[in-house]
C-alpha positions as CSV (number, residue, x, y, z in Angstrom):
1,X,0.0,0.0,0.0
2,X,1.4,3.4,-1.0
3,X,1.3,6.4,1.3
4,X,0.6,9.9,0.1
5,X,3.1,12.6,1.0
6,X,1.3,15.6,2.3
7,X,4.3,17.8,2.9
8,X,8.0,17.8,2.4
9,X,10.3,19.4,4.9
10,X,13.1,21.4,3.3
11,X,16.2,22.1,5.3
12,X,16.7,25.7,6.1
13,X,20.0,25.6,4.1
14,X,18.1,24.9,0.9
15,X,15.4,27.5,1.2
16,X,17.4,29.8,-1.0
17,X,18.0,27.2,-3.7
18,X,17.4,28.4,-7.2
19,X,14.6,26.0,-8.2
20,X,14.2,27.5,-11.7
21,X,17.9,26.5,-12.4
22,X,17.2,23.0,-11.0
23,X,14.1,22.6,-13.3
24,X,16.1,23.9,-16.2
25,X,18.9,21.3,-15.6
26,X,16.3,18.5,-15.4
27,X,14.7,19.7,-18.7
28,X,18.1,19.4,-20.4
29,X,18.6,16.0,-18.9
30,X,15.2,14.9,-20.3
31,X,16.2,16.1,-23.8
32,X,19.4,14.0,-23.5
33,X,17.3,11.0,-22.5
34,X,15.3,11.5,-25.7
35,X,18.4,11.8,-27.8
36,X,19.8,8.6,-26.2
37,X,16.6,6.8,-27.0
38,X,16.8,7.9,-30.6
39,X,20.5,6.8,-30.8
40,X,19.5,3.4,-29.5
41,X,16.7,3.1,-31.9
42,X,19.0,3.9,-34.8
43,X,21.2,1.0,-33.6
44,X,24.0,3.0,-31.9
45,X,23.7,1.7,-28.4
46,X,27.3,2.5,-27.4
47,X,26.8,6.1,-28.2
48,X,23.5,6.2,-26.3
49,X,25.2,4.7,-23.2
50,X,28.1,7.1,-23.5
51,X,25.7,10.0,-23.7
52,X,23.8,8.9,-20.7
53,X,26.9,8.3,-18.5
54,X,28.2,11.7,-19.4
55,X,24.9,13.5,-18.8
56,X,24.2,11.7,-15.6
57,X,27.5,12.8,-14.1
58,X,27.0,16.3,-15.4
59,X,23.5,16.5,-13.9
60,X,24.8,15.3,-10.6
61,X,27.6,17.8,-10.6
62,X,25.3,20.7,-11.5
63,X,22.7,19.8,-8.9
64,X,25.4,19.4,-6.3
65,X,26.6,22.9,-7.2
66,X,23.2,24.4,-6.8
67,X,22.8,22.8,-3.3
68,X,26.3,24.0,-2.4
69,X,25.5,27.6,-3.6
70,X,22.2,27.5,-1.4
71,X,24.2,26.4,1.6
72,X,26.7,29.2,1.1
73,X,24.0,31.7,0.8
74,X,22.3,30.4,4.0
75,X,25.7,30.7,5.8
76,X,26.1,34.3,4.7
77,X,22.5,35.3,5.8
78,X,23.0,33.4,9.1
79,X,26.3,35.1,9.7
80,X,24.7,38.5,9.0
81,X,21.9,37.8,11.5
82,X,24.3,36.9,14.3
């Protein structure tokens, strides 16, 4: 039986995260998934796998950077309040 999630708690450090940039990166990742699917359908499975490995690493790095930037911003605002 699945449970519905009614709310999600976001750590204070991530309140300043640039969500539009995160969505934009996910959109680019979805386009790359479509490209990989087309490559695979055309019989180029190796190129599709290479594209996906590269893009997954790239997405992880970019999302990690967005999280890091949000934490830095939180640290600055917290330091100003103290």
